[in-house]
N, C-alpha and C positions, 0 to 999 in steps of 0.2 A: 651076290650076297653082300659084298662090300658096299654095294650101292644101298642095299636095304639097311645096313648098319648105319651108313652115313645118313640116310633119310630118317632113321629112328633118332639118331643123335641130333639132327637138325630139328626134328619134331620136339624133342625134349628141350632143346635150347629155345625153340619157339615158345613152348609152354612156359618156360622159365621167364622168358622176356615178356610174355603176356602177363604173367603174375607180377613181374616187376613194374610193368606199365600200369596195371590196375593199382598197384600199391602207390606208385608215383602220382597217379591221377587222384587217389584218395588224399595223399599228402598235399597235392596241389589244391584240391577242394578245401581241405582243412586250412591251408594257408590263405585262400581267398576269403574264407569265413573270418579268419583272424584279422585279415586286412580290412574287411568290411567293419568289423568291430572296432578296430583301431581308428578307421575313418570316422565312425560314429562317435568314438571317444574324443577324437580330435575336434569334431564339430561341437561336442558338449563343452570341451575345454575352451574353445574359442568363444562360445556364448557366455560361459562363466567369466572369461577374461573381460568381455564387453561389459557384463554386469558389474564386475569388480571395478572396472574403470569408471562406470557411471556412479557407483557407490563412492569411489574415491573423490570424484568430482563433486558429488553432493556433499560429502564430508568436508571438503575444502570450503564450499559455500557456507556450510553450517558453522564452521570454525570462524569464518569471517563475520558472519552474523552474530555469533556468540561474542566475539571480540568487540564488535560495535555495541552490542547490548550491554556488555560490561562497562564500556567507556561511557555510554549514555547514562546508565544508572549509577555508575560509580561503585558498583558492588564488586565483591571479591570473587564470587563464583556465580554460576548460572542460577542456582536455586535462590540465592539472595536477590539476584537481579529480577527473577520472576516474582518474588515477594514484593519487591519495590514497585514493579509494574502493577501487580494486583492491588496494591494499596493506593498508589498515586495516579494510575491511569484513568482517564475519563473516556468512556466509550463514545464512539462517534455519534451514535443516536442521541445520547444525553447531551453531548457537546452541541450538536445541531439544534436541539430543542432550546438549550440555554442561549445559543447564539441568536435564534429567532426571537426569543424574549428580549434580549438585549437590543436587537435591531428595532423591535417594536417600541421599546422604551426610548431609544434614541430618536425615533421618528416622532413620538409623542412629545418629547422634550423640544425638538425642533419646532413643532407646531406651537407649543407653549411660548417658545422664544419669539416666534413671529407674532403671535397674539400679543405678547408683552410689549414688543416694539411698536406694534400698531396702537396699542393703548397709550404708550408713552407719547407718541406723536399726537394722538387725539387729545391727551391731557395737556400737552404743550399748547396746542391750539386753543383749548378752553382757557388755559391760564392767560394766554395773550388776549383773548376776547374779554376775560374778566378784568384784566389790567386796563384795557382800553375803556371798558365800561366804567370802571372806577375813576379813571382819569377824566372822562367826560362828566361824570357826576360831580367830582370834586371841582372841576373847572366850572360847571354850572352853579354849584353852591358858592364858589368864590365870587362869581359874577353877581349872584343874588345878594350875597353878603356885602359885596362892594357897593351895590346900588342901594341897599338898605342903610348902610353906613353913610352913604352920601346923602340920603334923605334925612337922616338924623342930624347930620351936621347943618343942614339947611334950617332946621327948626331951631 
């Protein structure tokens, strides 16, 4: 009988230990779920930290750009600087069109300069030819006048 009592006591202790084991397993499962949630949260926090770092880096670049914009435009704040740009900025397409027109005008001007220089040289040659022709004519008239004067003296 004592053995029976001892077995019943052991069975009760076994039952208690089983219940405690089941309870501990539930607690362990709950802790695993919480750990998984915490890992997930840690991953989210890490990703958010990376995003924050990227935003901070971008913010630094924007502040540098803002500072340069203010220096370039001489404005006191970004809004004023943007107004200056809107008012004074020439878009690239318009600038390129105007640049093309200027280049064409310069090319036409160069062509006109070359033509003008060629005409000057030609004019100079004509001037020299006219001078020579006049000299020949005046030399011929002088000789004719000289010979007619000579004949008049003979008479």
